[in-house]
Kinemage of the C-alpha trace (Angstrom):
@kinemage 1
@onewidth
@group {chain A} dominant
@subgroup {mainchain}
@vectorlist {calphas} color= white
{ca met a 1} P -20.713 -124.460 -134.580
{ca thr a 2} L -17.304 -123.985 -132.759
{ca thr a 3} L -13.928 -124.516 -133.891
{ca ala a 4} L -10.897 -125.961 -132.282
{ca val a 5} L -8.477 -124.160 -134.732
{ca ser a 6} L -5.595 -122.245 -133.166
{ca ile a 7} L -3.635 -119.535 -134.966
{ca asp a 8} L -0.579 -117.941 -133.638
{ca pro a 9} L -0.457 -114.212 -134.589
{ca val a 10} L 3.198 -114.104 -134.892
{ca asp a 11} L 3.340 -117.180 -137.203
{ca leu a 12} L 0.604 -115.867 -139.351
{ca ser a 13} L 2.322 -112.358 -139.414
{ca arg a 14} L 5.617 -113.872 -140.700
{ca asp a 15} L 3.673 -115.908 -143.486
{ca leu a 16} L 2.035 -112.609 -144.639
{ca ile a 17} L 5.277 -110.683 -144.614
{ca arg a 18} L 7.100 -113.318 -146.690
{ca arg a 19} L 4.617 -112.379 -149.522
{ca asn a 20} L 6.078 -109.569 -151.521
{ca ser a 21} L 2.894 -107.514 -152.001
{ca val a 22} L 4.297 -104.151 -152.898
{ca thr a 23} L 1.098 -102.249 -154.356
{ca pro a 24} L -0.384 -103.295 -156.734
{ca ala a 25} L 1.325 -106.819 -156.523
{ca asp a 26} L -0.394 -109.428 -154.315
{ca gly a 27} L 2.323 -111.990 -154.069
{ca gly a 28} L -0.057 -114.483 -152.538
{ca ala a 29} L -0.823 -112.571 -149.379
{ca met a 30} L -4.585 -112.623 -150.053
{ca asp a 31} L -4.509 -116.383 -150.352
{ca val a 32} L -2.727 -116.525 -146.954
{ca val a 33} L -5.580 -114.578 -145.440
{ca gln a 34} L -8.334 -116.670 -147.263
{ca arg a 35} L -7.006 -119.827 -146.121
{ca ala a 36} L -6.766 -118.808 -142.404
{ca leu a 37} L -10.302 -117.472 -142.564
{ca glu a 38} L -11.910 -120.467 -144.376
{ca gly a 39} L -10.284 -122.625 -141.766
{ca leu a 40} L -12.341 -120.625 -139.286
{ca gly a 41} L -15.585 -121.161 -141.237
{ca phe a 42} L -15.782 -117.944 -143.067
{ca thr a 43} L -17.217 -117.466 -146.362
{ca cys a 44} L -14.676 -115.736 -148.419
{ca arg a 45} L -15.319 -113.572 -151.589
{ca arg a 46} L -12.537 -112.490 -153.809
{ca met a 47} L -13.554 -109.159 -155.210
{ca lys a 48} L -10.987 -108.110 -157.897
{ca phe a 49} L -11.079 -104.679 -159.415
{ca gly a 50} L -8.483 -103.711 -162.184
{ca glu a 51} L -5.449 -105.639 -161.070
{ca ile a 52} L -6.097 -105.414 -157.199
{ca glu a 53} L -6.984 -108.386 -155.157
{ca asn a 54} L -9.454 -107.663 -152.420
{ca leu a 55} L -11.433 -109.954 -149.996
{ca tyr a 56} L -14.663 -109.838 -148.067
{ca ala a 57} L -15.052 -112.461 -145.578
{ca arg a 58} L -18.046 -112.982 -143.253
{ca arg a 59} L -19.017 -115.708 -140.730
{ca gly a 60} L -22.572 -115.549 -139.574
{ca thr a 61} L -25.675 -114.174 -141.072
{ca thr a 62} L -27.377 -112.171 -138.198
{ca ser a 63} L -26.759 -108.771 -136.939
{ca pro a 64} L -24.699 -106.966 -135.457
{ca asn a 65} L -21.975 -107.431 -137.920
{ca leu a 66} L -18.552 -106.340 -136.562
{ca cys a 67} L -16.044 -105.735 -139.292
{ca phe a 68} L -12.289 -105.588 -139.413
{ca gly a 69} L -10.741 -103.374 -142.192
{ca gly a 70} L -7.113 -103.992 -143.292
{ca his a 71} L -4.671 -104.013 -146.197
{ca thr a 72} L -2.081 -106.659 -147.427
{ca asp a 73} L -0.222 -104.267 -149.642
{ca val a 74} L 2.950 -102.585 -148.407
{ca val a 75} L 5.147 -99.746 -149.686
{ca pro a 76} L 8.337 -100.351 -151.395
{ca val a 77} L 11.363 -101.391 -149.366
{ca gly a 78} L 13.683 -98.461 -150.392
{ca asp a 79} L 17.330 -99.160 -150.291
{ca glu a 80} L 17.347 -102.874 -149.541
{ca gly a 81} L 21.057 -102.824 -148.749
{ca ala a 82} L 20.194 -100.635 -145.668
{ca trp a 83} L 18.035 -103.244 -144.046
{ca ser a 84} L 19.696 -105.676 -141.500
{ca val a 85} L 17.766 -108.420 -142.840
{ca gly a 86} L 15.899 -109.109 -146.033
{ca pro a 87} L 12.679 -107.013 -146.089
{ca phe a 88} L 10.499 -110.083 -146.848
{ca glu a 89} L 12.434 -112.706 -144.630
{ca ala a 90} L 10.150 -112.079 -141.768
{ca ala a 91} L 13.192 -112.422 -139.403
{ca leu a 92} L 12.880 -112.656 -135.647
{ca lys a 93} L 15.726 -111.025 -133.668
{ca asp a 94} L 15.669 -110.622 -129.941
{ca gly a 95} L 11.958 -110.892 -129.759
{ca ile a 96} L 11.304 -108.290 -132.668
{ca leu a 97} L 9.678 -109.207 -135.903
{ca ile a 98} L 11.405 -107.361 -138.807
{ca gly a 99} L 9.958 -107.041 -142.307
{ca arg a 100} L 8.047 -104.740 -144.630
{ca gly a 101} L 4.364 -104.875 -143.268
{ca ala a 102} L 5.316 -105.872 -139.691
{ca val a 103} L 3.685 -102.729 -138.485
{ca asp a 104} L 1.626 -101.404 -141.401
{ca met a 105} L -0.230 -103.697 -141.272
{ca lys a 106} L 0.067 -107.349 -141.834
{ca ser a 107} L 0.611 -108.155 -138.013
{ca ala a 108} L -2.731 -106.541 -137.291
{ca ile a 109} L -4.505 -108.657 -139.707
{ca ala a 110} L -2.826 -111.645 -138.212
{ca ala a 111} L -3.670 -110.519 -134.780
{ca phe a 112} L -7.372 -110.197 -135.464
{ca ile a 113} L -7.577 -113.575 -137.210
{ca ser a 114} L -5.901 -115.091 -134.142
{ca ala a 115} L -8.417 -113.244 -131.881
{ca val a 116} L -11.266 -114.687 -133.944
{ca ala a 117} L -9.961 -118.207 -133.568
{ca glu a 118} L -9.654 -117.848 -129.849
{ca thr a 119} L -13.129 -116.422 -129.666
{ca leu a 120} L -14.724 -119.330 -131.470
{ca asp a 121} L -12.905 -121.705 -129.334
{ca gly a 122} L -15.156 -120.376 -126.524
{ca gly a 123} L -18.351 -120.531 -128.460
{ca glu a 124} L -20.358 -118.608 -131.133
{ca pro a 125} L -20.734 -114.911 -130.956
{ca lys a 126} L -24.286 -113.602 -131.067
{ca gly a 127} L -23.919 -111.838 -134.337
{ca ser a 128} L -21.494 -112.030 -137.410
{ca leu a 129} L -17.999 -111.188 -137.847
{ca ser a 130} L -16.419 -110.006 -141.112
{ca leu a 131} L -13.123 -108.738 -142.715
{ca leu a 132} L -12.670 -106.352 -145.585
{ca ile a 133} L -9.114 -106.722 -146.655
{ca thr a 134} L -7.686 -104.845 -149.688
{ca gly a 135} L -4.462 -104.743 -151.711
{ca asp a 136} L -4.639 -101.094 -152.674
{ca glu a 137} L -4.364 -98.962 -149.586
{ca glu a 138} L -0.820 -97.771 -150.069
{ca gly a 139} L -1.439 -96.913 -153.775
{ca ile a 140} L -3.914 -94.889 -155.433
{ca ala a 141} L -6.776 -96.539 -153.485
{ca val a 142} L -9.255 -96.698 -156.493
{ca asp a 143} L -9.794 -100.446 -157.008
{ca gly a 144} L -9.378 -101.379 -153.339
{ca thr a 145} L -11.554 -100.642 -150.413
{ca lys a 146} L -13.385 -97.844 -152.207
{ca ala a 147} L -14.583 -100.202 -154.979
{ca val a 148} L -15.498 -102.989 -152.429
{ca val a 149} L -17.495 -100.661 -150.359
{ca ala a 150} L -19.424 -99.434 -153.362
{ca ala a 151} L -20.089 -103.101 -154.418
{ca leu a 152} L -21.292 -104.176 -150.854
{ca ala a 153} L -23.412 -101.003 -150.547
{ca ala a 154} L -25.150 -101.790 -153.970
{ca glu a 155} L -25.771 -105.378 -152.643
{ca gly a 156} L -27.332 -104.161 -149.381
{ca glu a 157} L -24.582 -105.709 -147.282
{ca val a 158} L -25.043 -104.381 -143.766
{ca ile a 159} L -21.770 -103.714 -141.573
{ca asp a 160} L -22.789 -102.250 -138.131
{ca his a 161} L -19.333 -101.190 -136.924
{ca cys a 162} L -15.805 -101.477 -138.169
{ca val a 163} L -12.311 -101.342 -136.616
{ca val a 164} L -9.463 -100.696 -139.036
{ca gly a 165} L -6.118 -102.187 -137.888
{ca glu a 166} L -3.969 -99.187 -138.798
{ca pro a 167} L -0.864 -98.617 -136.518
{ca thr a 168} L -2.464 -95.845 -134.433
{ca ser a 169} L -0.517 -96.273 -131.079
{ca ser a 170} L 1.941 -93.447 -130.693
{ca ala a 171} L 4.463 -93.967 -128.178
{ca val a 172} L 3.298 -97.140 -126.201
{ca met a 173} L 0.926 -99.866 -127.346
{ca gly a 174} L -2.557 -98.869 -126.660
{ca asp a 175} L -2.301 -95.077 -126.042
{ca met a 176} L -4.122 -93.902 -129.186
{ca ile a 177} L -7.201 -94.731 -131.052
{ca lys a 178} L -8.242 -92.800 -134.286
{ca ile a 179} L -11.902 -91.752 -134.373
{ca gly a 180} L -11.530 -89.610 -137.249
{ca arg a 181} L -9.310 -88.333 -139.975
{ca arg a 182} L -8.762 -85.139 -141.914
{ca gly a 183} L -9.613 -85.212 -145.777
{ca ser a 184} L -7.082 -84.645 -148.378
{ca ile a 185} L -7.012 -82.814 -151.685
{ca asn a 186} L -4.309 -82.390 -154.282
{ca ala a 187} L -4.117 -79.709 -156.863
{ca thr a 188} L -2.006 -79.153 -159.847
{ca ile a 189} L -1.666 -75.517 -161.055
{ca thr a 190} L -0.414 -74.995 -164.649
{ca val a 191} L 0.059 -71.453 -166.019
{ca glu a 192} L 0.631 -71.437 -169.782
{ca gly a 193} L 2.233 -68.208 -171.061
{ca lys a 194} L 4.520 -67.302 -174.021
{ca gln a 195} L 8.231 -67.865 -174.020
{ca gly a 196} L 10.624 -64.896 -175.014
{ca his a 197} L 13.747 -62.950 -174.345
{ca val a 198} L 14.105 -61.384 -171.039
{ca ala a 199} L 15.154 -58.139 -172.713
{ca tyr a 200} L 11.730 -57.918 -174.686
{ca pro a 201} L 9.079 -58.844 -172.061
{ca gln a 202} L 6.467 -57.051 -174.281
{ca arg a 203} L 6.871 -59.951 -176.606
{ca ala a 204} L 6.294 -62.683 -174.177
{ca ala a 205} L 3.767 -63.536 -171.254
{ca asn a 206} L 5.766 -64.702 -168.154
{ca pro a 207} L 3.877 -67.408 -166.310
{ca val a 208} L 6.069 -67.165 -163.170
{ca pro a 209} L 4.482 -64.005 -161.594
{ca val a 210} L 1.046 -65.456 -162.185
{ca leu a 211} L 1.842 -68.601 -160.400
{ca ile a 212} L 3.627 -66.726 -157.552
{ca arg a 213} L 0.428 -64.549 -156.940
{ca tyr a 214} L -1.731 -67.753 -157.007
{ca leu a 215} L 0.377 -69.445 -154.476
{ca ala a 216} L 0.724 -66.407 -152.183
{ca ala a 217} L -3.010 -65.927 -152.279
{ca val a 218} L -3.954 -69.595 -151.315
{ca gln a 219} L -1.068 -69.813 -148.780
{ca asp a 220} L -2.133 -66.543 -147.050
{ca arg a 221} L -5.682 -67.696 -146.291
{ca val a 222} L -6.296 -69.174 -142.871
{ca leu a 223} L -8.485 -71.963 -143.591
{ca asp a 224} L -9.740 -72.486 -140.026
{ca asp a 225} L -8.550 -72.669 -136.357
{ca gly a 226} L -9.592 -76.322 -135.917
{ca tyr a 227} L -12.832 -78.267 -135.695
{ca leu a 228} L -14.338 -80.338 -132.664
{ca gly a 229} L -11.061 -82.205 -131.792
{ca phe a 230} L -9.426 -81.774 -135.205
{ca gln a 231} L -6.369 -79.784 -135.682
{ca pro a 232} L -6.440 -76.851 -138.152
{ca ser a 233} L -6.504 -77.521 -141.929
{ca asn a 234} L -3.227 -76.843 -143.481
{ca leu a 235} L -2.210 -76.216 -147.136
{ca glu a 236} L 1.371 -77.140 -148.302
{ca val a 237} L 2.883 -76.276 -151.566
{ca thr a 238} L 4.801 -79.520 -152.555
{ca thr a 239} L 6.555 -78.551 -155.793
{ca ile a 240} L 7.172 -75.714 -158.100
{ca asp a 241} L 8.490 -76.415 -161.603
{ca val a 242} L 9.605 -74.168 -164.333
{ca gly a 243} L 12.281 -76.146 -166.072
{ca asn a 244} L 14.182 -73.127 -167.336
{ca ala a 245} L 17.878 -73.764 -167.596
{ca ala a 246} L 18.626 -70.407 -169.314
{ca thr a 247} L 19.103 -66.942 -167.579
{ca asn a 248} L 17.890 -64.858 -170.478
{ca val a 249} L 14.706 -66.740 -171.428
{ca ile a 250} L 11.241 -66.026 -170.116
{ca pro a 251} L 9.691 -69.482 -169.665
{ca gly a 252} L 6.613 -70.583 -171.318
{ca thr a 253} L 5.075 -72.757 -168.681
{ca ala a 254} L 5.205 -72.853 -164.892
{ca arg a 255} L 3.528 -75.523 -162.704
{ca ala a 256} L 3.093 -76.212 -159.051
{ca arg a 257} L 1.460 -78.844 -156.824
{ca leu a 258} L -0.312 -78.408 -153.366
{ca asn a 259} L -1.881 -80.555 -150.949
{ca ile a 260} L -4.560 -79.530 -148.260
{ca arg a 261} L -5.345 -81.645 -145.337
{ca phe a 262} L -8.701 -80.537 -144.108
{ca asn a 263} L -10.943 -81.101 -141.122
{ca pro a 264} L -14.703 -81.525 -141.330
{ca gly a 265} L -15.295 -77.703 -141.436
{ca his a 266} L -14.733 -78.095 -145.226
{ca thr a 267} L -15.610 -80.481 -147.967
{ca gly a 268} L -13.328 -81.593 -150.836
{ca asp a 269} L -15.818 -79.823 -153.183
{ca ser a 270} L -15.760 -76.603 -151.435
{ca leu a 271} L -12.007 -76.463 -151.293
{ca ala a 272} L -11.918 -77.446 -155.074
{ca arg a 273} L -14.234 -74.681 -156.021
{ca trp a 274} L -12.124 -72.094 -154.117
{ca leu a 275} L -8.831 -73.300 -155.599
{ca thr a 276} L -10.241 -73.035 -159.086
{ca glu a 277} L -11.741 -69.619 -158.416
{ca glu a 278} L -8.365 -68.352 -157.032
{ca gly a 279} L -6.830 -69.495 -160.357
{ca glu a 280} L -9.356 -67.434 -162.256
{ca arg a 281} L -8.504 -64.374 -160.099
{ca ala a 282} L -4.724 -64.922 -160.666
{ca gly a 283} L -5.015 -65.039 -164.306
{ca gln a 284} L -7.120 -61.833 -164.828
{ca gly a 285} L -5.431 -59.512 -167.126
{ca phe a 286} L -2.764 -62.223 -168.170
{ca ala a 287} L -2.134 -63.083 -171.841
{ca gly a 288} L -2.159 -66.698 -171.204
{ca gln a 289} L -4.048 -69.480 -169.347
{ca val a 290} L -4.321 -70.740 -165.760
{ca glu a 291} L -5.561 -74.261 -165.211
{ca val a 292} L -6.128 -75.777 -161.784
{ca val a 293} L -6.861 -79.567 -161.622
{ca thr a 294} L -7.939 -80.980 -158.288
{ca his a 295} L -8.154 -84.493 -157.077
{ca ile a 296} L -10.062 -85.299 -153.764
{ca ser a 297} L -8.525 -88.382 -152.214
{ca gly a 298} L -10.695 -88.549 -149.132
{ca glu a 299} L -13.372 -86.572 -147.150
{ca ala a 300} L -12.838 -85.826 -143.409
{ca phe a 301} L -14.881 -87.972 -141.079
{ca leu a 302} L -15.470 -88.223 -137.378
{ca thr a 303} L -17.013 -91.261 -135.486
{ca glu a 304} L -18.607 -89.226 -132.547
{ca pro a 305} L -17.517 -90.617 -129.145
{ca gly a 306} L -20.387 -92.891 -127.773
{ca pro a 307} L -21.159 -96.602 -127.128
{ca phe a 308} L -18.835 -97.998 -129.986
{ca thr a 309} L -15.847 -95.896 -129.087
{ca glu a 310} L -16.491 -96.739 -125.356
{ca val a 311} L -16.355 -100.333 -126.195
{ca val a 312} L -13.072 -100.168 -128.274
{ca ala a 313} L -11.457 -97.832 -125.577
{ca gly a 314} L -12.559 -100.220 -122.661
{ca ala a 315} L -11.062 -103.331 -124.482
{ca val a 316} L -7.780 -101.456 -125.075
{ca lys a 317} L -7.568 -100.484 -121.357
{ca ala a 318} L -8.542 -103.875 -120.110
{ca ala a 319} L -5.917 -105.651 -122.271
{ca thr a 320} L -3.061 -103.111 -121.994
{ca asn a 321} L -3.840 -101.343 -118.932
{ca val a 322} L -3.215 -97.951 -120.863
{ca glu a 323} L -5.928 -95.323 -121.193
{ca pro a 324} L -6.169 -94.442 -124.887
{ca glu a 325} L -6.545 -91.099 -126.357
{ca leu a 326} L -9.358 -90.482 -128.888
{ca ser a 327} L -7.515 -88.783 -131.672
{ca thr a 328} L -8.098 -87.470 -135.210
{ca thr a 329} L -4.376 -86.733 -136.051
{ca gly a 330} L -2.311 -88.215 -138.865
{ca gly a 331} L -2.810 -88.941 -142.532
{ca thr a 332} L -5.700 -90.739 -144.539
{ca ser a 333} L -6.455 -94.415 -144.351
{ca asp a 334} L -9.195 -96.640 -145.845
{ca ala a 335} L -11.531 -95.771 -142.928
{ca arg a 336} L -12.453 -92.775 -145.096
{ca phe a 337} L -14.162 -95.204 -147.461
{ca ile a 338} L -15.590 -97.599 -144.805
{ca arg a 339} L -17.333 -94.836 -142.949
{ca ala a 340} L -19.773 -94.740 -145.801
{ca leu a 341} L -21.195 -98.084 -144.520
{ca cys a 342} L -20.921 -97.675 -140.714
{ca pro a 343} L -19.167 -96.085 -137.959
{ca val a 344} L -15.477 -96.796 -137.996
{ca val a 345} L -12.485 -96.468 -135.711
{ca glu a 346} L -8.875 -97.457 -136.081
{ca phe a 347} L -6.554 -99.108 -133.541
{ca gly a 348} L -3.279 -101.085 -134.003
{ca leu a 349} L 0.518 -101.133 -133.213
{ca val a 350} L 2.909 -98.461 -132.357
{ca gly a 351} L 3.521 -96.847 -135.784
{ca ala a 352} L 7.023 -95.481 -135.259
{ca thr a 353} L 8.638 -97.708 -137.972
{ca met a 354} L 5.988 -97.782 -140.607
{ca his a 355} L 7.370 -97.143 -144.053
{ca ala a 356} L 10.843 -97.214 -142.638
{ca val a 357} L 13.984 -99.403 -143.095
{ca asp a 358} L 13.955 -102.331 -140.760
{ca glu a 359} L 10.080 -101.833 -140.104
{ca arg a 360} L 9.720 -103.808 -136.997
{ca ala a 361} L 7.188 -105.051 -134.253
{ca pro a 362} L 7.921 -106.552 -130.817
{ca val a 363} L 6.356 -109.999 -130.627
{ca ser a 364} L 4.919 -109.103 -127.254
{ca glu a 365} L 3.028 -106.197 -128.730
{ca ile a 366} L 1.662 -108.288 -131.631
{ca arg a 367} L 0.317 -110.726 -129.011
{ca ala a 368} L -0.987 -107.926 -126.956
{ca leu a 369} L -2.827 -106.555 -130.041
{ca ser a 370} L -4.500 -109.799 -130.487
{ca ala a 371} L -5.566 -109.887 -126.893
{ca val a 372} L -7.254 -106.337 -127.334
{ca tyr a 373} L -9.048 -107.492 -130.479
{ca lys a 374} L -10.232 -110.640 -128.586
{ca arg a 375} L -11.565 -108.483 -125.758
{ca leu a 376} L -13.125 -106.104 -128.195
{ca ile a 377} L -15.078 -108.803 -129.954
{ca ala a 378} L -16.417 -110.148 -126.706
{ca asp a 379} L -17.330 -106.629 -125.326
{ca tyr a 380} L -18.807 -105.740 -128.646
{ca phe a 381} L -21.320 -108.614 -128.735
{ca ala a 382} L -22.023 -108.148 -125.005
{ca arg a 383} L -22.915 -104.509 -125.687
{ca phe a 384} L -24.720 -104.536 -129.187
{ca ala a 385} L -26.188 -108.109 -129.645
């Protein structure tokens, strides 16, 4: 079965941007995606967890199954008055599409769907195409891709490879593909002491020196010097809070938060154990309590260079005439969950304005991205089918 449906990636991008889908709101964005995919013959499943709308769509029943991962949710607009146009107007100015989600990453979703439409106009691929789209990538990411991946795995759904449409390009379209990401762990350290008068320290238990010792100990440790293409892991203290407005009072409580971005030389569990053990050491001899609460938001992963990365890089070079760097830099993405199902890479637009006022993408680059995805689909099935 072939299709004669034509989908313009810019028009579809604008339709998606006009849906106010700041996490956890959907704003009708998932309906836009579903209508476009059903028009191309996809079987669409809405998979709602909590208040989050998710969609898994598949066309075909045979292997290999090439999946596209993306998210329709966006970050808040910030100061709306600072925007040159309405954040959800999807305005076009001098060949530039402006709106929240133009870069991260509604245009990538539109570009892939447009690429699929063009592919199907030329015949049936020798395998399956699927899309895993979530509304919870920019939020706490519990009821989004993470939940969908768990459900698909429990059902035995097989996805052979996945490309996620994150805005990975750095300076020019096509210059970077992400083949891995560092993991992330957050920790909250709470030291409970005893409040008292600064002139009578023997009657109090000051939590501040204990917290200082803890932070100094964890900050002084060199976690590593890097790992197989990854930059070194880094620990950053993000806040220290005592809340003491008085100059003559020893506070009763002191808190801090920190984040570690770590490479595959560590696991979230190993770092959590270390942070907890350092809390026990810092609290030795203290007449109070030290509590360390950790949350692992994602493990580090690496898709080893090989046939799949070669296909993606080749498609990028063929469509853009730019030789892409295979990189592991940057923050986390939903690829950290999808990698439990299959090898995954990320490729998308230039990310310079993501999350910024007047987030924008040149129309020419949106069309170029669609061309990359079309070439990727063709080369993928030629290599793996």
